[in-house]
C-alpha positions in Angstrom: -12.4 14.2 -54.8 -15.6 14.4 -52.8 -14.9 13.1 -49.2 -18.4 13.3 -48.1 -19.8 9.9 -47.2 -16.4 8.2 -47.0 -16.6 5.2 -44.6 -13.9 3.4 -42.9 -15.0 0.1 -41.3 -18.5 1.3 -41.5 -17.8 4.6 -39.7 -18.5 7.9 -41.4 -15.1 9.6 -41.0 -16.7 13.0 -41.7 -18.8 12.8 -38.5 -17.5 15.6 -36.2 -18.8 13.7 -33.1 -15.9 11.2 -33.6 -13.2 13.8 -32.8 -12.1 15.8 -29.8 -10.6 18.6 -32.0 -11.2 19.6 -35.6 -8.9 22.1 -37.2 -9.9 23.7 -40.5 -6.5 24.2 -42.1 -7.3 26.3 -45.1 -5.6 29.3 -43.5 -3.3 27.6 -41.0 0.3 26.6 -41.6 1.4 23.2 -40.6 3.5 24.6 -37.8 0.5 26.5 -36.5 -1.7 23.4 -36.4 1.1 21.4 -34.7 1.5 24.1 -32.1 -2.3 24.2 -31.4 -2.4 20.4 -31.1 0.7 20.3 -28.9 -0.8 22.9 -26.5 -4.1 21.0 -26.4 -2.3 17.7 -25.7 -0.7 19.2 -22.6 -4.2 19.8 -21.0 -5.1 17.7 -18.0 -7.9 15.9 -19.7 -5.4 14.4 -22.2 -2.9 13.3 -19.6 -2.5 9.7 -18.5 -3.7 8.7 -15.1 -2.9 5.5 -13.2 -6.4 4.3 -14.2 -5.9 5.0 -17.9 -2.5 3.4 -17.8 -4.0 0.2 -16.2 -6.7 0.1 -18.9 -4.0 0.4 -21.6 -1.9 -2.2 -20.0 -4.8 -4.6 -19.8 -5.8 -4.0 -23.4 -2.2 -4.4 -24.5 -1.9 -7.7 -22.7 -5.2 -9.0 -24.1 -4.0 -8.1 -27.6 -0.7 -9.8 -26.9 -2.4 -12.9 -25.6 -4.8 -13.0 -28.6 -1.9 -12.7 -31.0 -0.4 -15.8 -29.4 -3.6 -17.9 -29.8 -5.2 -16.5 -32.9 -3.6 -19.1 -35.3 -5.2 -21.9 -33.3 -8.4 -20.1 -32.0 -9.2 -17.3 -34.4 -12.7 -16.7 -33.0 -11.6 -16.5 -29.4 -12.5 -13.5 -27.2 -9.7 -12.4 -24.9 -10.0 -9.9 -22.1 -7.6 -8.9 -19.4 -7.9 -7.4 -15.9 -4.9 -6.7 -13.7 -2.7 -9.3 -15.4 -5.3 -12.0 -15.4 -6.3 -13.1 -18.9 -9.8 -14.5 -19.7 -10.2 -16.4 -22.9 -13.6 -17.5 -24.2 -14.0 -19.9 -27.2 -17.1 -21.2 -28.8 -16.9 -25.0 -29.0 -18.3 -28.3 -27.9 -18.3 -28.6 -24.1 -16.6 -32.0 -24.3 -13.4 -30.2 -25.6 -13.2 -27.7 -22.7 -10.3 -29.3 -20.9 -8.3 -29.9 -24.1 -8.8 -26.4 -25.3 -8.0 -24.9 -21.9 -4.7 -26.8 -21.8 -3.8 -25.7 -25.4 -4.5 -22.1 -24.6 -2.5 -22.2 -21.4 0.5 -23.7 -23.3 0.2 -21.0 -26.0 0.2 -18.3 -23.4 2.9 -19.6 -21.0 5.7 -17.6 -22.5 4.1 -14.2 -21.9 5.7 -13.2 -18.6 3.2 -10.4 -17.8 0.3 -12.9 -17.5 -0.4 -13.6 -13.9 -3.3 -16.0 -14.4 -5.1 -17.6 -17.4 -8.8 -18.4 -17.1 -10.7 -20.1 -20.0 -14.3 -20.7 -20.8 -16.3 -22.5 -23.4 -19.3 -20.9 -25.0 -21.4 -23.9 -26.1 -22.0 -24.1 -29.8 -25.3 -22.8 -31.0 -25.9 -20.3 -28.2 -25.9 -17.2 -30.4 
């Protein structure tokens, strides 16, 4: 099978710029490749930092919040910063209070959320 030009979600998976490491495994055994990757993963540039951990925690919480509201607000945008969740939904401005209340109810069981802020993006402001 010719792998050239294979796209995943519109991304050319053969583009070497997408990867930190590329191993040509024609002559490597699986254990050799694992050992190389294990040694690389121990390098400082691949270690977690307090900052990277905070970013991951924020992204995890945003994803968790989105999963709690997606059934009701599938086009919502959810972001998180230091435990505060920001939800934006495109809708009619007259529905802002109702939607805000609905979102807060849907998110109330997620203990890690310290604060919920909502915003309406007026319809037709693409």
